[in-house]
All heavy atoms as a GROMACS GRO file, in nm:
protein
  598
    1MET      N    1   7.552  28.096  25.406
    1MET     CA    2   7.519  28.096  25.266
    1MET      C    3   7.513  27.952  25.218
    1MET      O    4   7.597  27.871  25.251
    1MET     CB    5   7.624  28.176  25.190
    1MET     CG    6   7.594  28.193  25.046
    1MET     SD    7   7.692  28.316  24.954
    1MET     CE    8   7.847  28.325  25.036
    2ALA      N    9   7.412  27.920  25.138
    2ALA     CA   10   7.394  27.785  25.086
    2ALA      C   11   7.381  27.788  24.934
    2ALA      O   12   7.331  27.885  24.879
    2ALA     CB   13   7.269  27.722  25.146
    3VAL      N   14   7.428  27.682  24.872
    3VAL     CA   15   7.412  27.666  24.727
    3VAL      C   16   7.326  27.542  24.706
    3VAL      O   17   7.354  27.436  24.758
    3VAL     CB   18   7.548  27.651  24.657
    3VAL    CG1   19   7.529  27.623  24.509
    3VAL    CG2   20   7.634  27.775  24.677
    4ILE      N   21   7.219  27.560  24.628
    4ILE     CA   22   7.125  27.453  24.601
    4ILE      C   23   7.124  27.426  24.451
    4ILE      O   24   7.116  27.519  24.371
    4ILE     CB   25   6.983  27.492  24.647
    4ILE    CG1   26   6.983  27.521  24.796
    4ILE    CG2   27   6.882  27.383  24.611
    4ILE    CD1   28   6.861  27.595  24.844
    5GLN      N   29   7.132  27.299  24.412
    5GLN     CA   30   7.126  27.260  24.271
    5GLN      C   31   6.989  27.199  24.246
    5GLN      O   32   6.944  27.112  24.318
    5GLN     CB   33   7.235  27.158  24.243
    5GLN     CG   34   7.246  27.118  24.099
    5GLN     CD   35   7.369  27.031  24.076
    5GLN    OE1   36   7.478  27.062  24.120
    5GLN    NE2   37   7.348  26.920  24.007
    6LYS      N   38   6.919  27.250  24.141
    6LYS     CA   39   6.781  27.208  24.115
    6LYS      C   40   6.753  27.215  23.965
    6LYS      O   41   6.798  27.306  23.897
    6LYS     CB   42   6.689  27.305  24.188
    6LYS     CG   43   6.549  27.264  24.199
    6LYS     CD   44   6.527  27.197  24.331
    6LYS     CE   45   6.380  27.176  24.351
    6LYS     NZ   46   6.351  27.061  24.427
    7LYS      N   47   6.674  27.119  23.914
    7LYS     CA   48   6.626  27.128  23.776
    7LYS      C   49   6.508  27.224  23.773
    7LYS      O   50   6.417  27.214  23.856
    7LYS     CB   51   6.581  26.992  23.725
    7LYS     CG   52   6.683  26.922  23.643
    7LYS     CD   53   6.624  26.808  23.568
    7LYS     CE   54   6.733  26.751  23.479
    7LYS     NZ   55   6.689  26.634  23.407
    8ILE      N   56   6.512  27.319  23.679
    8ILE     CA   57   6.404  27.415  23.664
    8ILE      C   58   6.366  27.428  23.517
    8ILE      O   59   6.444  27.389  23.429
    8ILE     CB   60   6.440  27.554  23.721
    8ILE    CG1   61   6.559  27.615  23.644
    8ILE    CG2   62   6.468  27.548  23.870
    8ILE    CD1   63   6.586  27.760  23.678
    9LYS      N   64   6.249  27.482  23.493
    9LYS     CA   65   6.204  27.510  23.357
    9LYS      C   66   6.196  27.661  23.343
    9LYS      O   67   6.126  27.728  23.419
    9LYS     CB   68   6.069  27.447  23.330
    9LYS     CG   69   6.020  27.467  23.188
    9LYS     CD   70   5.889  27.394  23.166
    9LYS     CE   71   5.843  27.406  23.022
    9LYS     NZ   72   5.717  27.333  23.000
   10LEU      N   73   6.272  27.717  23.247
   10LEU     CA   74   6.268  27.860  23.217
   10LEU      C   75   6.172  27.881  23.100
   10LEU      O   76   6.178  27.808  23.001
   10LEU     CB   77   6.408  27.909  23.178
   10LEU     CG   78   6.516  27.896  23.285
   10LEU    CD1   79   6.652  27.929  23.225
   10LEU    CD2   80   6.486  27.986  23.403
   11VAL      N   81   6.084  27.981  23.112
   11VAL     CA   82   5.983  28.006  23.009
   11VAL      C   83   5.986  28.154  22.970
   11VAL      O   84   5.970  28.242  23.055
   11VAL     CB   85   5.842  27.968  23.059
   11VAL    CG1   86   5.738  27.994  22.951
   11VAL    CG2   87   5.837  27.823  23.104
   12GLY      N   88   6.007  28.179  22.841
   12GLY     CA   89   6.003  28.313  22.786
   12GLY      C   90   5.907  28.319  22.669
   12GLY      O   91   5.845  28.219  22.633
   13SER      N   92   5.897  28.435  22.606
   13SER     CA   93   5.802  28.452  22.495
   13SER      C   94   5.844  28.374  22.369
   13SER      O   95   5.762  28.348  22.282
   13SER     CB   96   5.787  28.600  22.461
   13SER     OG   97   5.909  28.652  22.410
   14LYS      N   98   5.972  28.336  22.359
   14LYS     CA   99   6.021  28.264  22.241
   14LYS      C  100   6.031  28.114  22.262
   14LYS      O  101   6.063  28.040  22.170
   14LYS     CB  102   6.158  28.320  22.202
   14LYS     CG  103   6.151  28.464  22.154
   14LYS     CD  104   6.288  28.526  22.140
   14LYS     CE  105   6.369  28.469  22.026
   14LYS     NZ  106   6.499  28.538  22.011
   15GLY      N  107   6.007  28.066  22.385
   15GLY     CA  108   6.016  27.923  22.410
   15GLY      C  109   6.047  27.892  22.555
   15GLY      O  110   6.047  27.980  22.640
   16SER      N  111   6.076  27.764  22.580
   16SER     CA  112   6.108  27.720  22.715
   16SER      C  113   6.222  27.620  22.711
   16SER      O  114   6.250  27.560  22.606
   16SER     CB  115   5.986  27.659  22.783
   16SER     OG  116   5.945  27.542  22.716
   17LYS      N  117   6.287  27.601  22.824
   17LYS     CA  118   6.400  27.509  22.831
   17LYS      C  119   6.414  27.461  22.975
   17LYS      O  120   6.406  27.540  23.068
   17LYS     CB  121   6.527  27.582  22.786
   17LYS     CG  122   6.654  27.505  22.793
   17LYS     CD  123   6.685  27.443  22.660
   17LYS     CE  124   6.821  27.374  22.669
   17LYS     NZ  125   6.867  27.325  22.546
   18GLU      N  126   6.434  27.330  22.992
   18GLU     CA  127   6.462  27.275  23.124
   18GLU      C  128   6.614  27.273  23.143
   18GLU      O  129   6.687  27.226  23.055
   18GLU     CB  130   6.405  27.134  23.138
   18GLU     CG  131   6.407  27.086  23.281
   18GLU     CD  132   6.326  26.960  23.301
   18GLU    OE1  133   6.202  26.970  23.304
   18GLU    OE2  134   6.389  26.854  23.314
   19VAL      N  135   6.661  27.327  23.255
   19VAL     CA  136   6.804  27.337  23.281
   19VAL      C  137   6.833  27.299  23.426
   19VAL      O  138   6.744  27.298  23.511
   19VAL     CB  139   6.856  27.480  23.255
   19VAL    CG1  140   6.841  27.520  23.109
   19VAL    CG2  141   6.788  27.581  23.345
   20LEU      N  142   6.958  27.270  23.454
   20LEU     CA  143   7.005  27.247  23.589
   20LEU      C  144   7.057  27.380  23.640
   20LEU      O  145   7.147  27.439  23.581
   20LEU     CB  146   7.115  27.141  23.590
   20LEU     CG  147   7.164  27.095  23.725
   20LEU    CD1  148   7.049  27.036  23.808
   20LEU    CD2  149   7.274  26.992  23.709
   21ALA      N  150   7.000  27.431  23.749
   21ALA     CA  151   7.036  27.562  23.801
   21ALA      C  152   7.103  27.551  23.936
   21ALA      O  153   7.077  27.459  24.013
   21ALA     CB  154   6.910  27.648  23.814
   22LEU      N  155   7.191  27.646  23.965
   22LEU     CA  156   7.252  27.660  24.097
   22LEU      C  157   7.195  27.786  24.161
   22LEU      O  158   7.201  27.893  24.102
   22LEU     CB  159   7.404  27.672  24.085
   22LEU     CG  160   7.478  27.551  24.032
   22LEU    CD1  161   7.627  27.583  24.015
   22LEU    CD2  162   7.461  27.433  24.125
   23PHE      N  163   7.140  27.771  24.280
   23PHE     CA  164   7.086  27.885  24.354
   23PHE      C  165   7.180  27.915  24.470
   23PHE      O  166   7.211  27.827  24.549
   23PHE     CB  167   6.946  27.854  24.408
   23PHE     CG  168   6.842  27.841  24.301
   23PHE    CD1  169   6.814  27.717  24.244
   23PHE    CD2  170   6.774  27.952  24.256
   23PHE    CE1  171   6.719  27.705  24.146
   23PHE    CE2  172   6.678  27.941  24.156
   23PHE     CZ  173   6.651  27.817  24.101
   24ASP      N  174   7.224  28.039  24.479
   24ASP     CA  175   7.311  28.085  24.586
   24ASP      C  176   7.227  28.173  24.677
   24ASP      O  177   7.178  28.278  24.634
   24ASP     CB  178   7.427  28.162  24.526
   24ASP     CG  179   7.522  28.218  24.630
   24ASP    OD1  180   7.490  28.218  24.749
   24ASP    OD2  181   7.630  28.265  24.589
   25SER      N  182   7.209  28.134  24.802
   25SER     CA  183   7.122  28.210  24.893
   25SER      C  184   7.173  28.351  24.919
   25SER      O  185   7.098  28.437  24.962
   25SER     CB  186   7.106  28.135  25.025
   25SER     OG  187   7.230  28.126  25.092
   26GLY      N  188   7.299  28.377  24.889
   26GLY     CA  189   7.353  28.510  24.910
   26GLY      C  190   7.353  28.598  24.786
   26GLY      O  191   7.396  28.712  24.789
   27ALA      N  192   7.304  28.544  24.674
   27ALA     CA  193   7.307  28.618  24.547
   27ALA      C  194   7.191  28.717  24.536
   27ALA      O  195   7.083  28.693  24.587
   27ALA     CB  196   7.302  28.521  24.429
   28THR      N  197   7.217  28.828  24.470
   28THR     CA  198   7.115  28.929  24.445
   28THR      C  199   7.050  28.910  24.308
   28THR      O  200   6.932  28.935  24.291
   28THR     CB  201   7.177  29.069  24.452
   28THR    OG1  202   7.242  29.083  24.579
   28THR    CG2  203   7.073  29.178  24.438
   29TYR      N  204   7.128  28.865  24.209
   29TYR     CA  205   7.081  28.849  24.072
   29TYR      C  206   7.108  28.708  24.024
   29TYR      O  207   7.192  28.638  24.078
   29TYR     CB  208   7.151  28.948  23.978
   29TYR     CG  209   7.128  29.092  24.012
   29TYR    CD1  210   7.219  29.164  24.087
   29TYR    CD2  211   7.011  29.155  23.971
   29TYR    CE1  212   7.196  29.296  24.119
   29TYR    CE2  213   6.987  29.288  24.003
   29TYR     CZ  214   7.080  29.358  24.077
   29TYR     OH  215   7.058  29.488  24.108
   30SER      N  216   7.040  28.669  23.917
   30SER     CA  217   7.064  28.540  23.852
   30SER      C  218   7.113  28.565  23.710
   30SER      O  219   7.070  28.661  23.645
   30SER     CB  220   6.934  28.459  23.846
   30SER     OG  221   6.887  28.431  23.974
   31CYS      N  222   7.202  28.480  23.662
   31CYS     CA  223   7.258  28.496  23.529
   31CYS      C  224   7.245  28.366  23.451
   31CYS      O  225   7.253  28.258  23.508
   31CYS     CB  226   7.406  28.532  23.538
   31CYS     SG  227   7.439  28.687  23.622
   32ILE      N  228   7.225  28.379  23.320
   32ILE     CA  229   7.228  28.264  23.229
   32ILE      C  230   7.314  28.303  23.110
   32ILE      O  231   7.347  28.420  23.090
   32ILE     CB  232   7.086  28.220  23.184
   32ILE    CG1  233   7.016  28.331  23.104
   32ILE    CG2  234   7.002  28.179  23.304
   32ILE    CD1  235   6.881  28.286  23.046
   33THR      N  236   7.350  28.204  23.030
   33THR     CA  237   7.436  28.232  22.916
   33THR      C  238   7.362  28.316  22.811
   33THR      O  239   7.240  28.306  22.798
   33THR     CB  240   7.484  28.102  22.849
   33THR    OG1  241   7.370  28.034  22.795
   33THR    CG2  242   7.558  28.013  22.947
   34PRO      N  243   7.435  28.398  22.736
   34PRO     CA  244   7.372  28.478  22.631
   34PRO      C  245   7.297  28.393  22.528
   34PRO      O  246   7.188  28.432  22.483
   34PRO     CB  247   7.489  28.552  22.565
   34PRO     CG  248   7.592  28.559  22.673
   34PRO     CD  249   7.578  28.430  22.751
   35ASP      N  250   7.351  28.277  22.492
   35ASP     CA  251   7.284  28.191  22.394
   35ASP      C  252   7.149  28.141  22.446
   35ASP      O  253   7.050  28.141  22.372
   35ASP     CB  254   7.371  28.071  22.357
   35ASP     CG  255   7.492  28.110  22.273
   35ASP    OD1  256   7.489  28.218  22.210
   35ASP    OD2  257   7.588  28.032  22.268
   36LEU      N  258   7.143  28.099  22.572
   36LEU     CA  259   7.017  28.054  22.630
   36LEU      C  260   6.919  28.170  22.641
   36LEU      O  261   6.801  28.156  22.609
   36LEU     CB  262   7.040  27.991  22.768
   36LEU     CG  263   6.916  27.941  22.840
   36LEU    CD1  264   6.837  27.842  22.755
   36LEU    CD2  265   6.954  27.881  22.974
   37ALA      N  266   6.967  28.286  22.679
   37ALA     CA  267   6.881  28.404  22.690
   37ALA      C  268   6.813  28.434  22.556
   37ALA      O  269   6.692  28.459  22.551
   37ALA     CB  270   6.962  28.525  22.737
   38LYS      N  271   6.890  28.429  22.446
   38LYS     CA  272   6.836  28.458  22.313
   38LYS      C  273   6.733  28.353  22.269
   38LYS      O  274   6.641  28.385  22.194
   38LYS     CB  275   6.949  28.466  22.211
   38LYS     CG  276   7.034  28.589  22.226
   38LYS     CD  277   7.151  28.586  22.129
   38LYS     CE  278   7.250  28.696  22.160
   38LYS     NZ  279   7.372  28.683  22.079
   39GLN      N  280   6.748  28.228  22.315
   39GLN     CA  281   6.651  28.123  22.282
   39GLN      C  282   6.517  28.147  22.350
   39GLN      O  283   6.413  28.108  22.298
   39GLN     CB  284   6.703  27.987  22.328
   39GLN     CG  285   6.817  27.932  22.248
   39GLN     CD  286   6.865  27.800  22.308
   39GLN    OE1  287   6.786  27.721  22.358
   39GLN    NE2  288   6.995  27.777  22.304
   40LEU      N  289   6.519  28.210  22.467
   40LEU     CA  290   6.399  28.223  22.549
   40LEU      C  291   6.325  28.356  22.534
   40LEU      O  292   6.203  28.360  22.542
   40LEU     CB  293   6.435  28.205  22.697
   40LEU     CG  294   6.497  28.072  22.735
   40LEU    CD1  295   6.543  28.076  22.879
   40LEU    CD2  296   6.397  27.959  22.712
   41GLU      N  297   6.396  28.463  22.512
   41GLU     CA  298   6.335  28.596  22.517
   41GLU      C  299   6.420  28.696  22.438
   41GLU      O  300   6.539  28.675  22.418
   41GLU     CB  301   6.327  28.642  22.664
   41GLU     CG  302   6.247  28.767  22.689
   41GLU     CD  303   6.101  28.754  22.650
   41GLU    OE1  304   6.029  28.670  22.708
   41GLU    OE2  305   6.058  28.827  22.559
   42LYS      N  306   6.359  28.804  22.396
   42LYS     CA  307   6.432  28.909  22.326
   42LYS      C  308   6.508  28.993  22.429
   42LYS      O  309   6.447  29.052  22.519
   42LYS     CB  310   6.336  28.999  22.247
   42LYS     CG  311   6.406  29.106  22.169
   42LYS     CD  312   6.309  29.191  22.091
   42LYS     CE  313   6.385  29.303  22.022
   42LYS     NZ  314   6.297  29.396  21.954
   43PRO      N  315   6.643  28.999  22.419
   43PRO     CA  316   6.721  29.079  22.514
   43PRO      C  317   6.691  29.229  22.502
   43PRO      O  318   6.664  29.280  22.393
   43PRO     CB  319   6.866  29.051  22.475
   43PRO     CG  320   6.861  28.923  22.398
   43PRO     CD  321   6.728  28.925  22.328
   44VAL      N  322   6.695  29.297  22.615
   44VAL     CA  323   6.670  29.442  22.623
   44VAL      C  324   6.797  29.508  22.676
   44VAL      O  325   6.859  29.458  22.771
   44VAL     CB  326   6.552  29.471  22.719
   44VAL    CG1  327   6.531  29.619  22.736
   44VAL    CG2  328   6.426  29.402  22.669
   45GLN      N  329   6.837  29.621  22.616
   45GLN     CA  330   6.955  29.694  22.662
   45GLN      C  331   6.934  29.746  22.805
   45GLN      O  332   6.826  29.792  22.840
   45GLN     CB  333   6.983  29.815  22.572
   45GLN     CG  334   7.050  29.783  22.442
   45GLN     CD  335   7.190  29.728  22.460
   45GLN    OE1  336   7.216  29.620  22.410
   45GLN    NE2  337   7.278  29.797  22.528
   46ILE      N  338   7.039  29.739  22.885
   46ILE     CA  339   7.041  29.799  23.019
   46ILE      C  340   7.111  29.934  23.004
   46ILE      O  341   7.231  29.937  22.972
   46ILE     CB  342   7.119  29.712  23.120
   46ILE    CG1  343   7.057  29.574  23.131
   46ILE    CG2  344   7.126  29.782  23.255
   46ILE    CD1  345   7.140  29.475  23.212
   47PRO      N  346   7.041  30.045  23.022
   47PRO     CA  347   7.106  30.176  23.006
   47PRO      C  348   7.229  30.187  23.097
   47PRO      O  349   7.219  30.169  23.218
   47PRO     CB  350   6.998  30.276  23.049
   47PRO     CG  351   6.868  30.202  23.028
   47PRO     CD  352   6.901  30.058  23.059
   48GLY      N  353   7.345  30.207  23.036
   48GLY     CA  354   7.469  30.220  23.112
   48GLY      C  355   7.528  30.087  23.157
   48GLY      O  356   7.637  30.082  23.212
   49GLY      N  357   7.456  29.976  23.137
   49GLY     CA  358   7.505  29.845  23.177
   49GLY      C  359   7.510  29.829  23.328
   49GLY      O  360   7.478  29.922  23.404
   50MET      N  361   7.548  29.712  23.373
   50MET     CA  362   7.564  29.682  23.516
   50MET      C  363   7.691  29.600  23.533
   50MET      O  364   7.718  29.510  23.454
   50MET     CB  365   7.446  29.602  23.570
   50MET     CG  366   7.316  29.679  23.574
   50MET     SD  367   7.178  29.580  23.635
   50MET     CE  368   7.217  29.572  23.809
   51THR      N  369   7.769  29.630  23.637
   51THR     CA  370   7.890  29.556  23.666
   51THR      C  371   7.871  29.478  23.796
   51THR      O  372   7.823  29.532  23.894
   51THR     CB  373   8.010  29.652  23.678
   51THR    OG1  374   8.024  29.723  23.554
   51THR    CG2  375   8.139  29.575  23.705
   52PHE      N  376   7.911  29.351  23.794
   52PHE     CA  377   7.897  29.262  23.909
   52PHE      C  378   8.033  29.207  23.948
   52PHE      O  379   8.116  29.178  23.862
   52PHE     CB  380   7.806  29.143  23.874
   52PHE     CG  381   7.671  29.183  23.826
   52PHE    CD1  382   7.645  29.198  23.691
   52PHE    CD2  383   7.568  29.205  23.916
   52PHE    CE1  384   7.519  29.235  23.645
   52PHE    CE2  385   7.442  29.240  23.872
   52PHE     CZ  386   7.417  29.256  23.737
   53ARG      N  387   8.054  29.187  24.076
   53ARG     CA  388   8.171  29.115  24.126
   53ARG      C  389   8.140  28.966  24.120
   53ARG      O  390   8.025  28.926  24.133
   53ARG     CB  391   8.201  29.154  24.270
   53ARG     CG  392   8.247  29.295  24.284
   53ARG     CD  393   8.283  29.321  24.428
   53ARG     NE  394   8.300  29.463  24.446
   53ARG     CZ  395   8.285  29.524  24.559
   53ARG    NH1  396   8.251  29.459  24.668
   53ARG    NH2  397   8.305  29.654  24.567
   54THR      N  398   8.242  28.886  24.102
   54THR     CA  399   8.225  28.741  24.106
   54THR      C  400   8.295  28.687  24.231
   54THR      O  401   8.358  28.761  24.305
   54THR     CB  402   8.284  28.674  23.980
   54THR    OG1  403   8.427  28.681  23.987
   54THR    CG2  404   8.233  28.739  23.852
   55ALA      N  405   8.284  28.556  24.251
   55ALA     CA  406   8.349  28.494  24.367
   55ALA      C  407   8.502  28.498  24.355
   55ALA      O  408   8.572  28.492  24.455
   55ALA     CB  409   8.302  28.350  24.382
   56LYS      N  410   8.551  28.510  24.232
   56LYS     CA  411   8.696  28.517  24.211
   56LYS      C  412   8.745  28.658  24.240
   56LYS      O  413   8.696  28.755  24.180
   56LYS     CB  414   8.729  28.476  24.067
   56LYS     CG  415   8.876  28.466  24.039
   56LYS     CD  416   8.900  28.415  23.898
   56LYS     CE  417   9.046  28.408  23.868
   56LYS     NZ  418   9.070  28.365  23.729
   57ARG      N  419   8.839  28.671  24.331
   57ARG     CA  420   8.890  28.802  24.372
   57ARG      C  421   8.938  28.884  24.252
   57ARG      O  422   9.010  28.836  24.166
   57ARG     CB  423   9.006  28.783  24.469
   57ARG     CG  424   9.067  28.915  24.513
   57ARG     CD  425   9.168  28.894  24.617
   57ARG     NE  426   9.090  28.886  24.740
   57ARG     CZ  427   9.137  28.914  24.859
   57ARG    NH1  428   9.262  28.946  24.873
   57ARG    NH2  429   9.060  28.906  24.964
   58GLY      N  430   8.888  29.007  24.244
   58GLY     CA  431   8.928  29.099  24.138
   58GLY      C  432   8.856  29.080  24.005
   58GLY      O  433   8.871  29.161  23.915
   59GLU      N  434   8.776  28.976  23.991
   59GLU     CA  435   8.706  28.950  23.865
   59GLU      C  436   8.570  29.020  23.866
   59GLU      O  437   8.500  29.020  23.966
   59GLU     CB  438   8.687  28.800  23.844
   59GLU     CG  439   8.629  28.765  23.709
   59GLU     CD  440   8.624  28.616  23.688
   59GLU    OE1  441   8.526  28.554  23.731
   59GLU    OE2  442   8.720  28.562  23.630
   60ARG      N  443   8.533  29.078  23.754
   60ARG     CA  444   8.405  29.145  23.741
   60ARG      C  445   8.336  29.102  23.612
   60ARG      O  446   8.400  29.064  23.515
   60ARG     CB  447   8.423  29.296  23.740
   60ARG     CG  448   8.479  29.348  23.871
   60ARG     CD  449   8.482  29.499  23.873
   60ARG     NE  450   8.553  29.549  23.988
   60ARG     CZ  451   8.501  29.568  24.107
   60ARG    NH1  452   8.376  29.540  24.130
   60ARG    NH2  453   8.572  29.616  24.206
   61LEU      N  454   8.205  29.109  23.612
   61LEU     CA  455   8.122  29.073  23.497
   61LEU      C  456   8.041  29.196  23.458
   61LEU      O  457   7.982  29.260  23.545
   61LEU     CB  458   8.028  28.958  23.537
   61LEU     CG  459   7.920  28.919  23.436
   61LEU    CD1  460   7.985  28.847  23.318
   61LEU    CD2  461   7.819  28.828  23.501
   62ASN      N  462   8.043  29.230  23.330
   62ASN     CA  463   7.969  29.347  23.284
   62ASN      C  464   7.852  29.301  23.198
   62ASN      O  465   7.871  29.236  23.095
   62ASN     CB  466   8.062  29.438  23.203
   62ASN     CG  467   7.997  29.572  23.175
   62ASN    OD1  468   7.882  29.578  23.133
   62ASN    ND2  469   8.071  29.678  23.197
   63ALA      N  470   7.730  29.333  23.240
   63ALA     CA  471   7.609  29.296  23.166
   63ALA      C  472   7.557  29.416  23.088
   63ALA      O  473   7.544  29.525  23.144
   63ALA     CB  474   7.502  29.245  23.261
   64GLN      N  475   7.529  29.397  22.961
   64GLN     CA  476   7.478  29.504  22.875
   64GLN      C  477   7.331  29.486  22.840
   64GLN      O  478   7.265  29.579  22.799
   64GLN     CB  479   7.560  29.510  22.746
   64GLN     CG  480   7.705  29.543  22.766
   64GLN     CD  481   7.722  29.682  22.824
   64GLN    OE1  482   7.657  29.776  22.782
   64GLN    NE2  483   7.810  29.694  22.922
   65ARG      N  484   7.280  29.361  22.854
   65ARG     CA  485   7.142  29.331  22.821
   65ARG      C  486   7.079  29.246  22.931
   65ARG      O  487   7.148  29.181  23.007
   65ARG     CB  488   7.135  29.256  22.687
   65ARG     CG  489   7.168  29.346  22.569
   65ARG     CD  490   7.182  29.270  22.440
   65ARG     NE  491   7.295  29.177  22.435
   65ARG     CZ  492   7.422  29.211  22.423
   65ARG    NH1  493   7.456  29.338  22.417
   65ARG    NH2  494   7.516  29.122  22.417
   66ARG      N  495   6.946  29.244  22.934
   66ARG     CA  496   6.874  29.163  23.032
   66ARG      C  497   6.753  29.100  22.964
   66ARG      O  498   6.710  29.145  22.858
   66ARG     CB  499   6.827  29.246  23.150
   66ARG     CG  500   6.720  29.348  23.111
   66ARG     CD  501   6.646  29.400  23.233
   66ARG     NE  502   6.539  29.489  23.193
   66ARG     CZ  503   6.418  29.451  23.156
   66ARG    NH1  504   6.386  29.324  23.152
   66ARG    NH2  505   6.326  29.538  23.121
   67ILE      N  506   6.702  28.994  23.027
   67ILE     CA  507   6.575  28.936  22.985
   67ILE      C  508   6.493  28.911  23.112
   67ILE      O  509   6.546  28.910  23.223
   67ILE     CB  510   6.590  28.804  22.905
   67ILE    CG1  511   6.652  28.695  22.992
   67ILE    CG2  512   6.667  28.826  22.778
   67ILE    CD1  513   6.641  28.557  22.933
   68SER      N  514   6.365  28.889  23.093
   68SER     CA  515   6.278  28.852  23.203
   68SER      C  516   6.206  28.725  23.163
   68SER      O  517   6.141  28.720  23.059
   68SER     CB  518   6.176  28.965  23.227
   68SER     OG  519   6.090  28.931  23.333
   69VAL      N  520   6.223  28.619  23.242
   69VAL     CA  521   6.158  28.491  23.217
   69VAL      C  522   6.096  28.440  23.346
   69VAL      O  523   6.134  28.481  23.455
   69VAL     CB  524   6.256  28.384  23.161
   69VAL    CG1  525   6.309  28.425  23.026
   69VAL    CG2  526   6.368  28.356  23.258
   70LYS      N  527   6.000  28.350  23.331
   70LYS     CA  528   5.944  28.281  23.447
   70LYS      C  529   6.022  28.153  23.466
   70LYS      O  530   6.076  28.097  23.371
   70LYS     CB  531   5.797  28.247  23.424
   70LYS     CG  532   5.706  28.367  23.425
   70LYS     CD  533   5.562  28.323  23.414
   70LYS     CE  534   5.471  28.444  23.421
   70LYS     NZ  535   5.330  28.405  23.422
   71PHE      N  536   6.028  28.105  23.592
   71PHE     CA  537   6.087  27.974  23.613
   71PHE      C  538   6.001  27.893  23.708
   71PHE      O  539   5.934  27.946  23.795
   71PHE     CB  540   6.233  27.981  23.659
   71PHE     CG  541   6.254  28.024  23.801
   71PHE    CD1  542   6.262  27.930  23.902
   71PHE    CD2  543   6.268  28.157  23.833
   71PHE    CE1  544   6.284  27.968  24.034
   71PHE    CE2  545   6.290  28.197  23.963
   71PHE     CZ  546   6.298  28.102  24.064
   72TYR      N  547   6.001  27.762  23.682
   72TYR     CA  548   5.920  27.669  23.759
   72TYR      C  549   6.008  27.556  23.807
   72TYR      O  550   6.098  27.511  23.735
   72TYR     CB  551   5.808  27.611  23.670
   72TYR     CG  552   5.719  27.716  23.611
   72TYR    CD1  553   5.745  27.771  23.486
   72TYR    CD2  554   5.607  27.760  23.680
   72TYR    CE1  555   5.662  27.868  23.432
   72TYR    CE2  556   5.523  27.858  23.626
   72TYR     CZ  557   5.553  27.911  23.503
   72TYR     OH  558   5.472  28.007  23.449
   73HIS      N  559   5.980  27.508  23.926
   73HIS     CA  560   6.052  27.390  23.976
   73HIS      C  561   5.952  27.297  24.044
   73HIS      O  562   5.842  27.338  24.081
   73HIS     CB  563   6.166  27.426  24.071
   73HIS     CG  564   6.121  27.485  24.200
   73HIS    ND1  565   6.092  27.409  24.311
   73HIS    CD2  566   6.097  27.613  24.237
   73HIS    CE1  567   6.055  27.488  24.410
   73HIS    NE2  568   6.056  27.612  24.368
   74SER      N  569   5.991  27.174  24.056
   74SER     CA  570   5.904  27.074  24.116
   74SER      C  571   5.972  27.020  24.241
   74SER      O  572   6.091  26.988  24.237
   74SER     CB  573   5.878  26.960  24.017
   74SER     OG  574   5.816  26.853  24.082
   75LYS      N  575   5.899  27.007  24.349
   75LYS     CA  576   5.955  26.954  24.473
   75LYS      C  577   6.002  26.810  24.455
   75LYS      O  578   6.091  26.765  24.524
   75LYS     CB  579   5.853  26.961  24.586
   75LYS     CG  580   5.826  27.102  24.631
   75LYS     CD  581   5.727  27.103  24.745
   75LYS     CE  582   5.698  27.246  24.784
   75LYS     NZ  583   5.601  27.253  24.893
   76GLY      N  584   5.943  26.740  24.360
   76GLY     CA  585   5.978  26.600  24.337
   76GLY      C  586   6.104  26.580  24.258
   76GLY      O  587   6.149  26.469  24.239
   77ARG      N  588   6.164  26.684  24.207
   77ARG     CA  589   6.283  26.669  24.121
   77ARG      C  590   6.410  26.676  24.201
   77ARG      O  591   6.430  26.739  24.294
   77ARG     CB  592   6.286  26.779  24.015
   77ARG     CG  593   6.178  26.758  23.915
   77ARG     CD  594   6.188  26.860  23.808
   77ARG     NE  595   6.081  26.836  23.714
   77ARG     CZ  596   6.055  26.911  23.612
   77ARG    NH1  597   6.128  27.015  23.585
   77ARG    NH2  598   5.957  26.884  23.532
   0.00000   0.00000   0.00000
């Protein structure tokens, strides 16, 4: 498993933002903060929500909403 740090540009219907992202080659999903999500796109309810385990033993994250955005990165960054 590898973790890669990269600058990316997130683009949604409400705007765009350049951020520093961490990519985990073993991850199934990607997460961003609720405040950033609201800046980029209108959140949509996830029926029944989704629960995720974190790297910290016994810790779980419960997501109630989701967004869909495009992201772009540059090899030169």
